[in-house]
DRENTORLUM-566365 format. One record per residue: residue number from 1; residue in three letters; x, y, z of N, C-alpha, C in turn. Coordinates in Angstrom, 2 decimals, padded with zeros to 5 digits. Example, Ala and Ser with C-alpha at 12.3 -4.5 7.8 and 13.67 -1.06 7.14 Angstrom:
BEGIN
  num  residu      n.u      n.v      n.w     ca.u     ca.v     ca.w      c.u      c.v      c.w
    1     Ala   013.19  -005.69   007.80   012.30  -004.50   007.80   013.20  -003.30   007.80
    2     Ser   012.85  -002.25   007.08   013.67  -001.06   007.14   012.90   000.03   007.87
REM end
This chain:
BEGIN
  num  residu      n.u      n.v      n.w     ca.u     ca.v     ca.w      c.u      c.v      c.w
    1     Met   014.85   073.84   018.81   013.70   072.96   018.69   012.43   073.77   018.85
    2     Ala   011.52   073.67   017.87   010.26   074.42   017.93   009.33   073.83   018.97
    3     Leu   008.74   074.68   019.76   007.79   074.25   020.78   006.47   074.95   020.53
    4     Ser   005.43   074.16   020.34   004.12   074.75   020.07   003.70   075.65   021.21
    5     Ser   003.09   076.77   020.86   002.60   077.70   021.88   001.46   077.08   022.68
    6     Arg   000.82   076.03   022.11  -000.26   075.34   022.81   000.26   074.30   023.79
    7     Leu   001.51   073.90   023.61   002.08   072.81   024.39   002.74   073.36   025.65
    8     Thr   002.14   073.05   026.81   002.71   073.53   028.07   004.00   072.77   028.38
    9     Arg   004.79   073.32   029.28   006.06   072.67   029.66   005.81   071.27   030.22
   10     Glu   004.75   071.13   031.04   004.45   069.81   031.62   004.14   068.80   030.52
   11     Arg   003.29   069.19   029.58   002.92   068.29   028.49   004.13   067.96   027.61
   12     Phe   004.94   068.99   027.37   006.11   068.81   026.52   007.09   067.82   027.16
   13     Asp   007.35   067.99   028.45   008.26   067.08   029.15   007.73   065.65   029.13
   14     Cys   006.42   065.52   029.30   005.80   064.19   029.29   005.93   063.55   027.90
   15     Leu   005.76   064.38   026.87   005.88   063.88   025.49   007.30   063.44   025.20
   16     Leu   008.30   064.24   025.61   009.70   063.87   025.38   010.04   062.57   026.10
   17     Ala   009.56   062.42   027.32   009.85   061.21   028.10   009.28   059.97   027.43
   18     Ala   008.16   060.13   026.70   007.56   058.99   026.01   008.37   058.58   024.79
   19     Phe   009.15   059.52   024.24   010.01   059.20   023.10   011.23   058.39   023.54
   20     Asp   011.93   058.95   024.55   013.21   058.35   024.94   013.62   058.90   026.30
   21     Ala   014.30   058.09   027.09   014.78   058.56   028.39   015.90   059.58   028.22
   22     Asp   016.65   059.44   027.14   017.70   060.40   026.85   017.09   061.66   026.24
   23     Arg   017.33   062.80   026.88   016.67   064.05   026.48   017.03   064.47   025.05
   24     Asp   018.30   064.33   024.69   018.73   064.72   023.34   018.10   063.83   022.28
   25     Ala   018.09   062.54   022.53   017.48   061.60   021.59   015.98   061.88   021.46
   26     Ala   015.34   062.18   022.60   013.91   062.47   022.59   013.61   063.74   021.80
   27     Ala   014.48   064.74   021.97   014.29   066.00   021.24   014.40   065.78   019.73
   28     Gly   015.35   064.95   019.34   015.50   064.63   017.91   014.29   063.89   017.36
   29     Ala   013.75   062.97   018.16   012.56   062.21   017.74   011.34   063.13   017.63
   30     Tyr   011.26   064.07   018.56   010.16   065.05   018.53   010.22   065.87   017.25
   31     Glu   011.40   066.40   016.93   011.56   067.23   015.73   011.25   066.43   014.46
   32     Gln   011.68   065.19   014.45   011.44   064.34   013.28   009.94   064.08   013.09
   33     Leu   009.25   063.80   014.19   007.82   063.54   014.11   007.07   064.80   013.69
   34     Arg   007.46   065.93   014.26   006.78   067.18   013.90   006.97   067.48   012.41
   35     Tyr   008.17   067.25   011.91   008.45   067.47   010.48   007.56   066.57   009.62
   36     Arg   007.43   065.30   010.01   006.59   064.37   009.25   005.12   064.80   009.28
   37     Leu   004.66   065.30   010.42   003.28   065.75   010.54   003.01   066.98   009.67
   38     Val   003.95   067.91   009.67   003.80   069.11   008.83   003.70   068.69   007.37
   39     Lys   004.57   067.78   006.94   004.54   067.30   005.56   003.22   066.60   005.24
   40     Phe   002.74   065.80   006.19   001.47   065.08   006.00   000.33   066.05   005.74
   41     Phe   000.18   067.05   006.60  -000.92   068.01   006.44  -000.74   068.84   005.17
   42     Ser   000.50   069.14   004.84   000.77   069.91   003.63   000.40   069.10   002.39
   43     Trp   000.81   067.85   002.32   000.51   067.00   001.17  -000.98   066.79   001.00
   44     Glu  -001.70   066.71   002.12  -003.14   066.45   002.06  -003.97   067.70   001.82
   45     Gly  -003.31   068.85   001.67  -004.01   070.08   001.31  -004.62   070.85   002.47
   46     Ala  -004.17   070.57   003.69  -004.69   071.32   004.83  -004.00   072.67   004.91
   47     Arg  -004.79   073.71   005.16  -004.17   075.02   005.37  -003.50   075.06   006.74
   48     Ala  -002.46   075.86   006.87  -001.69   076.01   008.12  -001.22   074.64   008.64
   49     Pro  -000.44   073.89   007.83  -000.01   072.54   008.25   000.80   072.52   009.53
   50     Glu   001.59   073.57   009.78   002.38   073.61   011.02   001.48   073.72   012.25
   51     Asp   000.41   074.50   012.13  -000.53   074.63   013.24  -001.20   073.30   013.55
   52     Trp  -001.57   072.57   012.47  -002.22   071.28   012.69  -001.25   070.24   013.24
   53     Ala   000.01   070.31   012.82   001.02   069.41   013.38   001.16   069.66   014.88
   54     Asp   001.21   070.93   015.26   001.30   071.28   016.69   000.05   070.83   017.45
   55     Glu  -001.09   070.94   016.80  -002.34   070.51   017.43  -002.30   069.01   017.73
   56     Val  -001.80   068.22   016.77  -001.69   066.77   016.97  -000.75   066.46   018.13
   57     Leu   000.41   067.11   018.15   001.37   066.86   019.23   000.79   067.25   020.58
   58     Asp   000.03   068.33   020.62  -000.61   068.76   021.86  -001.64   067.72   022.32
   59     Arg  -002.40   067.18   021.36  -003.41   066.17   021.73  -002.75   064.89   022.25
   60     Val  -001.65   064.50   021.62  -000.93   063.31   022.08  -000.37   063.55   023.48
   61     Ala   000.23   064.71   023.68   000.80   065.04   024.99  -000.28   065.08   026.06
   62     Thr  -001.46   065.59   025.71  -002.57   065.64   026.67  -002.96   064.24   027.11
   63     Arg  -003.02   063.31   026.16  -003.36   061.92   026.50  -002.32   061.32   027.44
   64     Leu  -001.06   061.63   027.17   000.01   061.11   028.04  -000.11   061.65   029.46
   65     Val  -000.36   062.95   029.58  -000.51   063.58   030.90  -001.70   062.97   031.64
   66     Glu  -002.74   062.63   030.89  -003.94   062.04   031.49  -003.73   060.59   031.88
   67     Gly  -002.56   060.03   031.55  -002.23   058.68   031.99  -002.44   057.59   030.97
   68     Glu  -002.74   057.95   029.73  -002.94   056.93   028.70  -001.61   056.29   028.35
   69     Ala  -001.60   054.96   028.27  -000.37   054.25   027.92  -000.25   054.20   026.40
   70     Ile   000.81   054.79   025.87   001.04   054.84   024.43   002.33   054.11   024.13
   71     Ala   002.22   052.98   023.43   003.40   052.15   023.16   004.33   052.83   022.16
   72     Ser   003.76   053.44   021.12   004.56   054.10   020.09   003.97   055.48   019.82
   73     Val   004.68   056.51   020.23   004.18   057.87   020.02   004.00   058.18   018.54
   74     Pro   004.95   057.86   017.65   004.76   058.16   016.23   003.53   057.47   015.63
   75     Ala   003.31   056.20   015.99   002.16   055.48   015.47   000.86   056.08   016.00
   76     Tyr   000.84   056.40   017.28  -000.35   057.02   017.88  -000.62   058.39   017.25
   77     Ala   000.45   059.15   017.06   000.30   060.47   016.45  -000.23   060.38   015.03
   78     Ser   000.15   059.34   014.31  -000.35   059.15   012.94  -001.86   058.98   012.93
   79     Gly  -002.37   058.20   013.89  -003.82   058.03   014.00  -004.53   059.32   014.34
   80     Val  -003.95   060.07   015.28  -004.53   061.36   015.67  -004.51   062.32   014.47
   81     Ala  -003.42   062.27   013.69  -003.28   063.16   012.53  -004.33   062.87   011.47
   82     Arg  -004.66   061.60   011.26  -005.69   061.26   010.27  -007.05   061.82   010.68
   83     Leu  -007.36   061.74   011.96  -008.62   062.31   012.45  -008.59   063.84   012.37
   84     Ala  -007.45   064.43   012.71  -007.32   065.89   012.67  -007.42   066.40   011.23
   85     Leu  -006.92   065.60   010.27  -007.01   066.00   008.86  -008.47   066.12   008.43
   86     Lys  -009.28   065.15   008.81  -010.72   065.22   008.47  -011.33   066.49   009.06
   87     Glu  -010.95   066.79   010.28  -011.44   068.00   010.94  -010.99   069.25   010.19
   88     Ala  -009.72   069.27   009.77  -009.17   070.42   009.04  -009.88   070.63   007.72
   89     Leu  -010.12   069.54   006.98  -010.75   069.65   005.67  -012.22   070.04   005.80
   90     Arg  -012.90   069.52   006.84  -014.29   069.94   007.08  -014.36   071.43   007.37
   91     Lys  -013.42   071.90   008.17  -013.38   073.33   008.51  -013.16   074.16   007.26
   92     Gln  -012.25   073.72   006.39  -011.99   074.45   005.16  -013.22   074.46   004.25
   93     Asp  -013.96   073.34   004.20  -015.18   073.29   003.38  -016.22   074.27   003.89
   94     Arg  -016.33   074.38   005.23  -017.31   075.31   005.80  -016.94   076.75   005.49
   95     Glu  -015.63   077.04   005.46  -015.18   078.40   005.23  -015.18   078.79   003.76
   96     Arg  -015.22   077.77   002.87  -015.21   078.07   001.44  -016.56   078.59   001.01
   97     Pro  -016.61   079.67   000.23  -017.90   080.18  -000.25  -018.65   079.10  -001.01
   98     Gly  -019.92   078.92  -000.67  -020.73   077.87  -001.30  -021.24   078.28  -002.66
   99     Val  -020.32   078.59  -003.54  -020.72   079.05  -004.86  -020.23   078.06  -005.90
  100     Ile  -021.11   077.60  -006.72  -020.75   076.74  -007.83  -020.97   077.53  -009.10
  101     Glu  -019.89   077.71  -009.84  -020.02   078.47  -011.08  -020.73   077.61  -012.11
  102     Met  -021.93   078.00  -012.45  -022.69   077.30  -013.48  -022.39   077.95  -014.82
  103     Pro  -022.24   077.13  -015.87  -022.02   077.73  -017.18  -023.23   078.56  -017.59
  104     Val  -022.96   079.69  -018.17  -024.04   080.57  -018.60  -024.52   080.10  -019.97
  105     Pro  -025.79   079.70  -020.09  -026.27   079.25  -021.39  -026.20   080.39  -022.40
  106     Pro  -025.75   080.07  -023.61  -025.62   081.14  -024.60  -026.98   081.73  -024.96
  107     Val  -026.99   083.04  -025.10  -028.21   083.71  -025.54  -028.16   083.76  -027.05
  108     Glu  -029.08   083.06  -027.67  -029.09   083.02  -029.13  -029.67   084.31  -029.69
  109     Ile  -028.92   084.92  -030.57  -029.39   086.14  -031.23  -029.37   085.86  -032.73
  110     Pro  -030.44   085.29  -033.27  -030.44   084.87  -034.67  -030.47   086.02  -035.65
  111     Asp  -030.99   087.18  -035.26  -031.06   088.30  -036.19  -031.01   089.62  -035.43
  112     His  -031.02   090.72  -036.20  -030.91   092.04  -035.58  -032.07   092.35  -034.66
  113     Arg  -033.24   091.71  -034.91  -034.41   091.97  -034.07  -034.17   091.52  -032.63
  114     Ser  -033.49   090.38  -032.46  -033.17   089.91  -031.12  -032.23   090.87  -030.41
  115     Ala  -031.23   091.34  -031.13  -030.29   092.30  -030.55  -031.01   093.59  -030.17
  116     Asp  -031.92   094.03  -031.04  -032.69   095.24  -030.73  -033.53   095.05  -029.47
  117     Cys  -034.16   093.85  -029.36  -034.99   093.57  -028.19  -034.15   093.53  -026.92
  118     Leu  -032.96   092.92  -027.00  -032.10   092.85  -025.82  -031.69   094.26  -025.39
  119     Thr  -031.33   095.08  -026.37  -030.97   096.48  -026.06  -032.12   097.20  -025.41
  120     Arg  -033.32   096.99  -025.96  -034.52   097.64  -025.42  -034.76   097.21  -023.97
  121     Cys  -034.63   095.90  -023.71  -034.85   095.40  -022.35  -033.81   095.93  -021.38
  122     Leu  -032.54   095.98  -021.82  -031.49   096.52  -020.96  -031.74   098.01  -020.69
  123     Asp  -032.17   098.73  -021.71  -032.44   100.16  -021.54  -033.60   100.41  -020.59
  124     Gly  -034.48   099.42  -020.44  -035.61   099.56  -019.53  -035.25   099.38  -018.07
  125     Leu  -034.03   098.92  -017.82  -033.58   098.75  -016.44  -033.04   100.07  -015.89
  126     Ala  -033.08   100.20  -014.57  -032.44   101.35  -013.93  -030.95   101.30  -014.25
  127     Ala  -030.31   102.45  -014.32  -028.91   102.53  -014.75  -027.99   101.65  -013.90
  128     Asp  -028.16   101.69  -012.57  -027.27   100.89  -011.72  -027.53   099.40  -011.88
  129     Thr  -028.79   099.03  -012.11  -029.13   097.62  -012.33  -028.55   097.13  -013.65
  130     Arg  -028.67   097.96  -014.68  -028.11   097.61  -015.99  -026.59   097.45  -015.89
  131     Ser  -025.93   098.37  -015.20  -024.47   098.27  -015.02  -024.09   096.99  -014.29
  132     Phe  -024.90   096.64  -013.27  -024.65   095.43  -012.49  -024.66   094.19  -013.37
  133     Ile  -025.73   094.00  -014.17  -025.87   092.77  -014.96  -024.84   092.71  -016.07
  134     Leu  -024.50   093.85  -016.66  -023.49   093.86  -017.72  -022.11   093.54  -017.16
  135     Glu  -021.81   094.07  -015.99  -020.52   093.77  -015.35  -020.45   092.30  -014.95
  136     Tyr  -021.55   091.77  -014.45  -021.58   090.39  -013.96  -021.26   089.39  -015.07
  137     Tyr  -021.79   089.62  -016.27  -021.60   088.67  -017.37  -020.49   089.07  -018.33
  138     Asn  -019.74   090.12  -018.03  -018.71   090.59  -018.95  -017.43   089.74  -018.82
  139     Gly  -016.74   089.52  -019.95  -015.44   088.83  -019.95  -015.55   087.34  -020.10
  140     Asp  -014.38   086.69  -020.20  -014.37   085.23  -020.30  -014.50   084.63  -018.90
  141     Ala  -014.47   083.29  -018.84  -014.76   082.59  -017.57  -013.83   083.03  -016.44
  142     Ser  -012.52   083.07  -016.70  -011.58   083.43  -015.62  -011.76   084.89  -015.21
  143     Glu  -012.02   085.76  -016.17  -012.23   087.17  -015.85  -013.51   087.36  -015.04
  144     Arg  -014.55   086.59  -015.39  -015.82   086.74  -014.67  -015.68   086.38  -013.20
  145     Ile  -014.92   085.35  -012.90  -014.76   084.93  -011.51  -014.13   086.05  -010.69
  146     Ala  -013.03   086.63  -011.23  -012.36   087.72  -010.53  -013.27   088.94  -010.41
  147     Thr  -014.00   089.24  -011.49  -014.91   090.39  -011.48  -015.99   090.21  -010.42
  148     Arg  -016.54   089.01  -010.32  -017.63   088.76  -009.38  -017.16   088.85  -007.94
  149     His  -015.93   088.42  -007.68  -015.40   088.58  -006.32  -015.27   090.06  -005.98
  150     Arg  -014.79   090.85  -006.94  -014.67   092.28  -006.70  -016.04   092.93  -006.48
  151     Met  -017.03   092.49  -007.26  -018.38   093.02  -007.12  -018.95   092.72  -005.74
  152     Ala  -018.78   091.47  -005.30  -019.31   091.07  -003.99  -018.65   091.89  -002.88
  153     Asp  -017.33   092.09  -002.98  -016.62   092.89  -001.98  -017.13   094.33  -001.99
  154     Arg  -017.30   094.88  -003.18  -017.73   096.27  -003.30  -019.13   096.48  -002.74
  155     Leu  -020.02   095.49  -003.00  -021.40   095.60  -002.55  -021.60   095.13  -001.10
  156     Gly  -020.56   094.48  -000.55  -020.65   094.01   000.83  -021.61   092.84   001.00
  157     Ile  -021.66   091.95  -000.01  -022.55   090.79   000.05  -021.74   089.53  -000.26
  158     Ser  -022.33   088.37   000.04  -021.65   087.11  -000.24  -021.73   086.79  -001.73
  159     Met  -020.90   085.85  -002.16  -020.94   085.42  -003.56  -022.27   084.77  -003.89
  160     Asn  -022.86   084.04  -002.94  -024.18   083.44  -003.18  -025.24   084.51  -003.41
  161     Ser  -025.21   085.55  -002.59  -026.17   086.64  -002.74  -025.99   087.34  -004.07
  162     Leu  -024.73   087.53  -004.46  -024.45   088.16  -005.75  -025.01   087.32  -006.89
  163     Arg  -024.77   086.02  -006.82  -025.25   085.12  -007.88  -026.77   085.11  -007.93
  164     Asn  -027.43   085.07  -006.77  -028.90   085.08  -006.74  -029.46   086.36  -007.34
  165     Arg  -028.81   087.48  -007.03  -029.26   088.76  -007.58  -029.14   088.74  -009.10
  166     Ala  -028.02   088.23  -009.61  -027.82   088.17  -011.06  -028.83   087.24  -011.73
  167     Leu  -029.13   086.12  -011.08  -030.10   085.19  -011.66  -031.50   085.80  -011.73
  168     Arg  -031.88   086.56  -010.71  -033.18   087.23  -010.74  -033.25   088.23  -011.89
  169     Leu  -032.17   088.99  -012.07  -032.14   089.96  -013.16  -032.15   089.26  -014.52
  170     Arg  -031.43   088.16  -014.62  -031.40   087.42  -015.88  -032.80   086.90  -016.23
  171     Asp  -033.51   086.40  -015.20  -034.88   085.93  -015.44  -035.75   087.06  -015.96
  172     Arg  -035.63   088.25  -015.37  -036.43   089.40  -015.82  -036.10   089.75  -017.27
  173     Leu  -034.80   089.71  -017.61  -034.40   090.04  -018.97  -034.92   089.00  -019.98
  174     Glu  -034.90   087.74  -019.59  -035.39   086.70  -020.49  -036.89   086.84  -020.74
  175     Ile  -037.65   087.18  -019.70  -039.10   087.39  -019.86  -039.34   088.57  -020.80
  176     Cys  -038.58   089.63  -020.56  -038.71   090.83  -021.40  -038.34   090.51  -022.85
  177     Leu  -037.23   089.79  -023.04  -036.76   089.46  -024.38  -037.77   088.60  -025.13
  178     Asn  -038.31   087.59  -024.45  -039.31   086.72  -025.09  -040.56   087.50  -025.47
  179     Ser  -040.98   088.39  -024.58  -042.17   089.21  -024.88  -041.92   090.10  -026.08
  180     Cys  -040.73   090.69  -026.15  -040.39   091.57  -027.25  -040.35   090.80  -028.57
  181     Leu  -039.74   089.62  -028.55  -039.65   088.81  -029.77  -041.00   088.33  -030.26
  182     Glu  -041.95   088.18  -029.32  -043.30   087.75  -029.69  -044.18   088.92  -030.12
  183     Gly  -043.59   090.13  -030.14  -044.33   091.30  -030.61  -045.09   092.02  -029.53
  184     Arg  -044.92   091.61  -028.25  -045.58   092.32  -027.17  -044.63   093.36  -026.60
  185     Asp  -045.17   094.29  -025.87  -044.32   095.31  -025.23  -043.60   094.64  -024.08
  186     Gly  -042.30   094.41  -024.25  -041.56   093.67  -023.23  -040.69   094.52  -022.35
  187     Ser  -040.84   095.83  -022.40  -039.98   096.67  -021.58  -040.23   096.41  -020.10
  188     Pro  -039.20   096.10  -019.35  -039.40   095.84  -017.92  -039.71   097.12  -017.18
  189     Ala  -040.54   096.99  -016.18  -040.83   098.17  -015.35  -039.56   098.59  -014.65
  190     Arg  -039.37   099.90  -014.55  -038.18   100.40  -013.87  -038.25   100.00  -012.39
  191     Asp  -037.15   099.43  -011.90  -037.14   098.92  -010.53  -035.71   098.98  -010.02
  192     Thr  -035.51   099.73  -008.97  -034.15   099.86  -008.41  -033.93   098.92  -007.24
  193     Ser  -034.89   098.06  -006.97  -034.78   097.22  -005.76  -033.65   096.20  -005.86
  194     Glu  -033.23   095.83  -007.06  -032.17   094.83  -007.17  -030.87   095.32  -006.59
  195     Gln  -030.61   096.64  -006.66  -029.37   097.15  -006.12  -029.49   097.50  -004.65
  196     Gly  -030.64   097.99  -004.24  -030.74   098.46  -002.87  -031.48   097.53  -001.95
  197     Gly  -032.12   096.49  -002.50  -032.96   095.62  -001.68  -032.16   094.69  -000.83
  198     Ser  -032.83   094.07   000.14  -032.17   093.12   001.01  -032.19   091.77   000.35
  199     Glu  -031.25   090.93   000.79  -031.17   089.58   000.20  -032.08   088.64   000.96
REM end
């Protein structure tokens, strides 16, 4: 019979006694409830469902030790599990990177002049900055996601910081491109701050 590392012997004995006076029957009821709790957290998408099942059993046992009268341990545990699930999912949301992949609007290149202007604007960037923006937008949607995670890891920044850096560079390129297409000198000033600057 699995015993949670969080569940002390006193709490465990108190929990078993609440199931049944017969120790073997109580142990079977405990295992059955724990199995149901693990399945519940697993079905609801909680990470580490066994840990959360043990957490629920520990909380129920704590209430029993504190003297709370519980008519049905399984029913009480179900209520505790529903509250713990909300806690688990909130925790997972906080830990998830706050990045929403926005579709990249297509850059219209109606003729060779637009392509020439884009090349000119890219050439006006520092080499590492140019490599950064080309890598960021390279590949299809699924490839870009994996590439961006690798970039963030390599640069030691969050996905949000990576996205913000790319958006700033994209804005600079769009200004340069529009200026070039309108016949003005649109070459961006050389600036290495995008790679080495703080977020």
